[in-house]
Backbone bond lengths (Angstrom), bond angles and torsions (degrees), N, CA, C in turn:
res aa  C-N    CA-C-N  psi(-1)  N-CA   C-N-CA  omega(-1)  CA-C   N-CA-C  phi
1 M - - - 1.480 - - 1.517 107.62 -
2 N 1.312 120.81 127.84 1.427 120.19 -176.93 1.545 111.76 -83.07
3 E 1.318 116.41 174.17 1.484 122.88 -172.86 1.541 109.45 -62.34
4 F 1.357 118.89 -42.21 1.439 122.36 178.91 1.496 112.87 -59.71
5 A 1.300 114.53 -46.37 1.477 119.91 -179.41 1.551 111.51 -63.50
6 L 1.285 116.79 -33.02 1.448 118.62 176.60 1.477 115.02 -66.71
7 K 1.309 116.69 -24.94 1.427 120.85 179.43 1.524 113.73 -82.03
8 V 1.329 118.07 -13.70 1.450 119.39 -179.43 1.509 109.56 -126.71
9 K 1.292 115.07 59.85 1.480 120.81 178.14 1.549 111.15 -60.66
10 R 1.345 116.73 141.06 1.416 120.66 -176.94 1.525 114.88 -57.72
11 E 1.378 115.70 -36.36 1.418 115.58 -176.34 1.543 116.17 -67.90
12 N 1.351 114.07 -8.31 1.469 118.88 176.77 1.526 112.18 -78.36
13 Y 1.393 115.43 -7.55 1.449 118.24 -177.32 1.562 108.22 -123.54
14 P 1.357 117.88 99.27 1.424 121.62 -177.82 1.527 110.56 -63.35
15 L 1.326 117.49 149.42 1.465 120.86 177.87 1.531 113.76 -89.84
16 G 1.296 117.39 7.90 1.427 121.66 178.99 1.490 112.57 -165.54
17 L 1.304 117.71 -172.90 1.442 124.00 179.52 1.541 108.36 -78.58
18 T 1.333 115.56 115.17 1.459 116.88 -179.96 1.546 108.87 -78.18
19 Q 1.365 112.82 162.87 1.467 116.88 179.43 1.512 112.82 -62.67
20 E 1.305 113.84 -34.95 1.479 118.83 179.36 1.487 111.66 -60.02
21 L 1.356 116.23 -43.72 1.450 119.89 178.19 1.509 110.46 -72.38
22 A 1.266 120.80 -37.63 1.446 123.90 -176.37 1.579 109.22 -65.78
23 D 1.283 116.24 -35.51 1.441 120.31 176.25 1.552 114.48 -61.60
24 Q 1.307 113.78 -23.52 1.490 119.75 -178.83 1.536 110.58 -84.61
25 L 1.288 120.30 -11.23 1.468 123.47 -178.40 1.519 106.65 -95.26
26 T 1.269 115.74 94.30 1.457 123.36 -175.91 1.588 114.62 -109.97
27 S 1.301 114.91 -23.60 1.469 119.57 -178.87 1.521 112.12 -120.55
28 W 1.330 116.85 169.86 1.471 122.09 172.11 1.536 109.76 -60.38
29 E 1.273 116.25 -42.11 1.498 121.59 -176.72 1.529 108.03 -67.50
30 D 1.274 119.03 -34.06 1.491 120.51 176.77 1.470 111.29 -61.37
31 H 1.344 117.61 -41.84 1.485 122.92 -179.11 1.550 109.68 -69.10
32 V 1.360 117.37 -43.30 1.427 120.03 178.26 1.520 110.36 -59.70
33 S 1.335 115.55 -47.65 1.497 121.26 -178.34 1.545 109.60 -62.22
34 A 1.298 117.05 -40.76 1.525 120.24 179.69 1.561 108.91 -64.65
35 L 1.348 116.88 -43.19 1.482 117.59 179.69 1.526 113.11 -63.76
36 I 1.329 115.50 -39.65 1.473 117.86 179.97 1.563 108.14 -66.00
37 Q 1.314 118.06 -43.73 1.450 121.90 179.25 1.567 110.40 -60.01
38 S 1.334 115.91 -42.86 1.439 118.06 -179.38 1.430 114.24 -64.26
39 T 1.403 117.03 -36.89 1.488 123.85 176.78 1.510 108.56 -65.16
40 E 1.298 117.55 -46.00 1.482 120.42 -179.43 1.529 111.28 -63.16
41 T 1.386 115.39 -39.30 1.493 118.39 179.18 1.473 110.23 -65.42
42 S 1.352 118.21 -41.53 1.446 121.96 -179.53 1.498 109.64 -60.25
43 S 1.321 120.25 -46.49 1.439 124.46 -178.87 1.533 110.71 -63.35
44 S 1.321 115.18 -41.86 1.452 120.17 -179.84 1.526 110.48 -62.64
45 L 1.361 118.35 -41.82 1.430 123.38 -179.49 1.573 110.32 -65.49
46 S 1.290 114.59 -37.31 1.529 119.80 175.29 1.522 110.72 -59.61
47 W 1.301 116.85 -47.24 1.411 121.51 177.63 1.478 114.22 -62.67
48 I 1.333 118.13 -39.79 1.439 122.98 176.69 1.529 111.60 -62.51
49 K 1.310 113.49 -43.38 1.488 120.37 178.64 1.508 110.34 -63.50
50 A 1.330 116.02 -43.11 1.461 119.32 -179.40 1.525 111.63 -65.99
51 D 1.311 116.21 -37.91 1.439 122.00 179.87 1.551 111.38 -67.28
52 I 1.352 117.10 -39.35 1.448 121.56 175.66 1.463 110.24 -63.83
53 L 1.314 123.04 -40.96 1.412 126.04 -179.43 1.505 109.93 -69.51
54 L 1.350 116.74 -37.67 1.480 118.51 179.65 1.537 109.03 -68.95
55 H 1.322 117.45 -39.50 1.464 121.70 175.94 1.521 111.39 -60.76
56 L 1.306 114.79 -39.53 1.492 120.43 179.06 1.479 110.35 -59.47
57 T 1.356 116.56 -45.83 1.494 120.45 -177.45 1.525 108.59 -67.33
58 T 1.362 118.72 -31.96 1.494 120.40 178.77 1.503 109.90 -70.51
59 K 1.317 117.95 -35.32 1.470 121.39 -177.51 1.518 113.54 -83.41
60 F 1.401 117.34 -40.09 1.412 121.13 -173.64 1.510 114.89 -113.23
61 G 1.372 116.92 -1.13 1.480 118.25 178.94 1.570 112.24 95.79
62 E 1.343 113.46 156.63 1.450 117.54 178.33 1.468 116.73 -60.39
63 D 1.366 115.73 -29.84 1.496 118.88 179.44 1.546 111.41 -63.48
64 S 1.297 116.70 -19.17 1.447 116.83 -177.99 1.540 115.38 -68.82
65 L 1.348 115.17 -12.50 1.444 119.37 179.24 1.538 111.48 -62.85
66 T 1.350 116.63 -41.55 1.449 119.29 177.13 1.504 112.11 -58.29
67 K 1.248 116.23 -46.13 1.493 122.61 -177.42 1.540 110.85 -64.90
68 I 1.343 115.67 -47.24 1.414 119.71 -178.14 1.544 114.59 -68.42
69 S 1.406 113.57 -29.77 1.462 116.01 175.55 1.528 111.36 -66.48
70 Q 1.300 116.79 -32.67 1.428 118.98 177.79 1.537 112.34 -74.59
71 E 1.312 115.36 -36.55 1.502 117.89 -179.64 1.494 113.29 -71.26
72 I 1.355 118.84 -31.51 1.478 119.10 -179.43 1.545 108.45 -102.85
73 N 1.338 115.75 9.13 1.513 121.04 175.13 1.485 113.64 55.19
74 E 1.339 116.05 51.50 1.451 120.42 177.54 1.548 106.18 -131.94
75 P 1.330 117.57 147.94 1.464 121.49 178.24 1.502 109.88 -57.72
76 I 1.351 117.87 144.85 1.433 124.23 175.81 1.583 111.76 -56.75
77 S 1.310 113.19 -34.92 1.487 119.20 178.80 1.559 110.69 -63.37
78 T 1.324 115.80 -42.10 1.459 119.68 -177.87 1.552 108.77 -67.25
79 V 1.311 116.32 -41.99 1.462 119.46 -178.72 1.558 107.83 -66.14
80 A 1.289 118.61 -42.30 1.463 123.07 -178.84 1.586 108.77 -63.55
81 N 1.321 117.26 -32.34 1.447 121.66 -179.61 1.513 109.97 -67.85
82 Y 1.348 116.23 -42.39 1.455 119.64 177.86 1.545 110.24 -61.43
83 V 1.354 116.21 -45.90 1.456 118.84 -178.38 1.545 110.15 -63.04
84 R 1.315 116.50 -41.50 1.462 119.73 -177.80 1.507 108.46 -61.61
85 T 1.310 119.23 -43.38 1.527 120.76 -176.46 1.495 110.43 -69.25
86 A 1.353 119.28 -41.60 1.455 120.62 175.17 1.499 113.49 -60.61
87 R 1.354 115.09 -38.67 1.438 119.37 179.28 1.536 112.61 -72.55
88 A 1.334 115.43 -28.50 1.467 118.91 -179.75 1.515 113.39 -75.39
89 F 1.346 115.19 -31.89 1.462 119.42 -176.05 1.524 111.30 -128.96
90 T 1.279 117.85 102.03 1.471 118.44 171.46 1.500 109.54 -66.22
91 I 1.329 115.56 165.18 1.492 119.00 -172.11 1.525 112.93 -54.00
92 D 1.365 115.34 -41.14 1.480 117.28 -179.36 1.501 116.59 -68.42
93 R 1.448 118.07 -11.51 1.411 122.80 -179.17 1.502 113.83 -105.15
94 R 1.349 115.85 7.53 1.477 119.97 -176.07 1.527 107.31 -91.90
95 D 1.291 115.35 139.23 1.481 123.12 176.68 1.508 110.96 -96.45
96 P 1.332 117.67 113.96 1.483 120.25 -176.52 1.506 112.45 -68.97
97 T 1.348 118.76 -14.20 1.467 121.19 -179.08 1.540 110.99 -86.19
98 L 1.309 116.76 -8.73 1.470 120.41 -179.53 1.546 110.24 -114.46
99 S 1.325 114.09 154.70 1.434 117.68 -178.86 1.539 113.72 -78.02
100 F 1.325 115.91 167.70 1.424 121.02 173.23 1.528 113.51 -55.97
101 S 1.342 113.29 -37.86 1.480 120.14 -179.26 1.503 109.63 -66.17
102 H 1.275 119.37 -35.00 1.471 120.54 176.65 1.515 108.33 -59.92
103 H 1.307 118.91 -48.21 1.448 120.17 -176.32 1.560 110.25 -68.35
104 Y 1.301 115.62 -37.00 1.519 118.67 177.43 1.502 109.68 -58.46
105 N 1.327 119.09 -51.50 1.410 123.16 -177.65 1.563 113.29 -67.78
106 A 1.338 115.57 -32.48 1.453 118.81 178.62 1.588 109.68 -68.23
107 S 1.301 118.16 -24.26 1.430 118.31 179.97 1.495 113.31 -67.66
108 F 1.318 117.62 -18.41 1.454 121.55 -179.83 1.532 112.86 -80.50
109 S 1.384 113.38 0.02 1.467 114.81 176.50 1.582 108.88 -80.70
110 D 1.331 114.20 -10.13 1.458 118.45 -177.38 1.503 112.39 -111.60
111 S 1.325 115.40 158.50 1.463 120.49 173.91 1.520 107.00 -88.31
112 Y 1.341 112.98 152.98 1.481 120.90 -173.16 1.507 111.24 -129.61
113 D 1.305 120.15 127.46 1.461 121.29 172.85 1.491 111.93 -88.34
114 E 1.372 112.21 107.09 1.458 118.46 -174.55 1.529 112.16 -62.85
115 G 1.316 114.68 -36.69 1.496 118.72 -177.67 1.535 112.74 -68.64
116 Q 1.352 115.31 -40.71 1.463 118.40 -179.63 1.560 110.91 -90.49
117 K 1.299 118.02 -7.84 1.464 122.25 -179.90 1.562 111.54 55.43
118 Q 1.373 112.36 50.59 1.407 115.00 178.83 1.574 109.39 -153.17
119 F 1.288 116.46 152.75 1.446 122.14 176.56 1.568 111.62 -75.42
120 T 1.287 115.34 140.19 1.457 117.28 -176.13 1.535 111.43 -106.25
121 T 1.320 117.24 -3.39 1.463 121.79 174.20 1.583 107.31 -135.06
122 D 1.329 111.86 169.86 1.504 117.22 -176.49 1.510 113.45 -126.19
123 N 1.304 118.67 29.07 1.458 122.79 -179.42 1.544 110.15 -63.49
124 R 1.284 121.77 -30.28 1.459 124.93 -174.43 1.561 111.33 -54.67
125 Y 1.321 116.95 -37.46 1.490 117.47 -178.73 1.449 113.73 -65.60
126 E 1.358 115.35 -37.97 1.493 118.89 177.52 1.488 110.20 -67.38
127 W 1.360 119.20 -38.21 1.437 121.20 178.25 1.508 114.96 -66.46
128 I 1.359 114.74 -34.97 1.456 119.39 177.74 1.521 110.32 -67.49
129 D 1.389 116.16 -40.62 1.431 120.08 179.56 1.532 110.02 -63.55
130 R 1.334 116.12 -41.32 1.431 121.20 -175.31 1.563 106.88 -70.86
131 A 1.285 119.44 -40.33 1.449 122.04 179.02 1.546 109.79 -61.94
132 S 1.287 116.93 -39.49 1.451 120.70 178.62 1.510 112.85 -70.20
133 D 1.351 116.95 -42.56 1.474 120.25 -178.80 1.548 110.77 -67.44
134 E 1.303 114.91 -41.13 1.479 117.52 -174.59 1.491 114.00 -103.97
135 K 1.329 117.02 17.78 1.469 123.53 173.87 1.557 114.52 53.06
136 Y 1.301 116.51 44.43 1.466 119.49 -179.64 1.514 109.59 -65.78
137 S 1.320 113.04 141.70 1.481 119.70 163.99 1.526 106.68 -78.96
138 T 1.318 116.06 165.06 1.462 117.91 179.50 1.531 109.88 -62.33
139 R 1.364 117.38 -38.09 1.477 118.21 -179.15 1.563 111.49 -63.76
140 R 1.346 113.35 -41.41 1.481 115.55 178.56 1.520 111.92 -64.69
141 L 1.361 115.88 -40.39 1.472 118.63 176.85 1.513 112.04 -58.54
142 I 1.327 116.49 -43.46 1.489 121.10 177.91 1.511 110.40 -59.29
143 N 1.311 116.57 -45.78 1.479 121.25 -176.21 1.480 111.02 -68.23
144 E 1.344 115.73 -38.53 1.493 119.75 -176.39 1.555 108.98 -67.26
145 I 1.340 116.70 -42.01 1.455 122.02 177.69 1.510 109.65 -65.57
146 K 1.306 119.96 -43.50 1.366 125.61 178.33 1.510 113.36 -57.89
147 D 1.337 115.74 -48.92 1.517 123.87 178.12 1.530 108.19 -62.01
148 H 1.352 118.69 -41.05 1.390 120.77 -176.43 1.575 109.93 -65.19
149 K 1.273 115.93 -42.55 1.450 121.28 177.77 1.489 114.14 -61.28
150 E 1.334 113.12 -40.59 1.498 119.06 -178.54 1.543 112.23 -70.43
151 D 1.323 114.48 -25.29 1.495 119.56 179.00 1.556 109.38 -78.26
152 K 1.320 116.83 -16.42 1.529 117.20 -175.54 1.489 108.57 -96.76
153 P 1.350 121.10 150.32 1.406 121.32 177.69 1.502 110.67 -65.59
154 E 1.296 117.84 148.66 1.475 122.28 -179.61 1.495 112.49 -64.92
155 D 1.314 115.96 135.40 1.465 120.11 179.33 1.539 106.25 -111.51
156 A 1.316 117.61 113.94 1.450 121.73 -176.96 1.557 111.81 -64.93
157 S 1.317 114.14 -19.28 1.498 115.35 -177.38 1.539 111.64 -80.74
158 I 1.320 116.51 -10.99 1.426 117.52 178.16 1.528 110.26 -92.32
159 A 1.311 115.00 124.27 1.465 120.70 -173.60 1.526 108.87 -75.99
160 P 1.332 117.76 142.68 1.446 122.50 175.61 1.543 112.22 -66.89
161 T 1.305 115.42 160.37 1.467 119.96 -177.57 1.520 108.91 -104.66
162 C 1.329 114.74 133.29 1.454 122.93 176.22 1.533 111.01 -67.21
163 D 1.342 117.04 128.60 1.474 122.19 -179.78 1.502 111.85 -68.10
164 F 1.341 118.23 -19.65 1.476 122.25 -177.07 1.477 110.88 -90.47
165 C 1.375 118.58 -64.68 1.450 118.09 -176.49 1.520 114.71 -91.25
166 K 1.339 115.80 -3.86 1.450 122.36 175.26 1.591 112.89 68.04
167 I 1.279 115.51 20.03 1.476 122.18 -177.05 1.513 108.09 -107.28
168 E 1.366 117.60 135.54 1.466 119.43 -177.73 1.529 108.21 -79.85
169 G 1.323 114.43 158.80 1.446 119.25 -179.01 1.522 112.43 179.14
170 H 1.342 117.10 138.00 1.476 116.84 179.39 1.512 115.11 -70.52
171 T 1.375 116.50 -7.28 1.455 120.39 175.77 1.500 112.82 -84.67
172 V 1.370 117.87 -9.63 1.428 122.47 -178.82 1.492 109.10 -64.94
173 Q 1.328 116.35 135.50 1.456 122.00 -179.03 1.451 111.79 -146.51
174 K 1.308 119.82 164.16 1.423 125.19 -174.28 1.572 111.56 -81.49
175 Y 1.296 114.49 130.32 1.485 121.27 173.04 1.470 110.52 -124.06
176 V 1.310 117.95 143.13 1.473 123.06 -179.54 1.506 109.92 -115.00
177 F 1.315 116.85 124.59 1.495 124.56 179.45 1.488 109.14 -101.77
178 F 1.298 116.96 128.12 1.507 122.29 178.01 1.530 111.00 -108.20
179 C 1.322 117.54 143.73 1.448 120.63 176.59 1.534 108.64 -121.06
180 P 1.328 116.31 99.68 1.444 119.73 -176.13 1.524 116.55 -60.03
181 T 1.332 115.66 -25.36 1.512 120.95 -179.38 1.469 109.92 -81.62
182 Q 1.300 121.45 -8.49 1.443 123.48 177.92 1.544 111.85 -113.19
183 R 1.358 116.02 45.11 1.444 122.45 178.78 1.541 112.24 52.53
184 G 1.297 115.59 41.80 1.411 118.18 172.79 1.522 113.27 78.44
185 A 1.346 117.79 16.66 1.434 118.62 -178.34 1.574 110.03 -64.07
186 S 1.339 114.97 147.61 1.469 118.82 -176.59 1.475 111.45 -136.14
187 V 1.281 117.30 158.81 1.461 122.87 173.69 1.523 111.26 -137.73
188 K 1.322 118.18 138.23 1.445 122.51 -176.46 1.532 108.54 -101.01
189 K 1.327 117.18 137.91 1.460 122.83 178.51 1.471 111.21 -139.17
190 M 1.356 116.65 138.78 1.418 122.24 172.62 1.509 109.38 -89.59
191 L 1.358 116.74 119.19 1.460 118.68 -172.66 1.518 114.11 -142.34
192 H 1.332 115.57 150.77 1.431 119.66 167.32 1.517 109.34 -69.24
193 P 1.309 121.99 148.94 1.419 122.96 179.29 1.567 111.45 -55.08
194 D 1.309 116.32 -41.64 1.495 119.69 178.71 1.539 113.03 -65.13
195 C 1.377 117.54 -35.89 1.401 121.76 178.83 1.559 109.32 -67.98
196 F 1.333 113.34 -39.97 1.473 118.81 178.39 1.527 110.61 -61.39
197 Q 1.340 116.34 -41.64 1.447 120.48 175.31 1.550 113.47 -64.54
198 D 1.320 117.92 -36.31 1.415 123.29 176.24 1.526 110.90 -59.41
199 I 1.347 115.69 -44.10 1.456 121.63 178.93 1.482 111.61 -64.52
200 I 1.343 117.00 -44.22 1.435 122.41 178.51 1.503 112.08 -60.73
201 N 1.363 114.95 -40.84 1.453 118.40 179.10 1.502 113.91 -65.89
202 Y 1.382 114.29 -37.14 1.433 120.48 177.39 1.543 110.89 -65.49
203 I 1.291 117.97 -42.40 1.477 121.86 178.22 1.463 110.66 -61.47
204 E 1.357 118.05 -44.50 1.433 121.86 -176.59 1.559 111.00 -68.05
205 E 1.301 114.37 -33.03 1.507 119.33 -176.29 1.609 111.48 -79.05
206 H 1.348 113.50 -20.79 1.436 118.60 -178.14 1.528 113.65 -113.48
């Protein structure tokens, strides 16, 4: 076990409300304050996780995401989403009044160069400011960005986003999945060829 791991032993992080903490919640205001603090802590931990993953890609390369996703037992798409969000918003551009999910969804207001691993537009900052000023829920933010994109003429230079890994790329294409047991029901997904194959492999294994 390395030195960093020794500093963050699992027993230091309870999996629920301990009796000691519960005894301190005596009023309505105590409960409200505790809930606000737990929300802020959750958001902070998400950012720390995202920054660790981004740092890992800087040190070991983008291909390390596949390996780390296996080692921490999380889907590669989830890991990629953390990295995308950390890359989209440096610490000084993060709004503490909004959730990590707000920032993640705001990042899709911009186009992303998969080859250079960088955003080519800066619309996300305006959307975060608007979400903060107008108290957007994550769902409203998603819908507002979607409506805004639909109102703009399509730009062929902007790569589509994969519905699986949430990463843009010009290799993303439409796939149609059919379910013979549901009277031929189908669902359309925009996917990278590799992501499509990952889904097929999962179906075959399960």
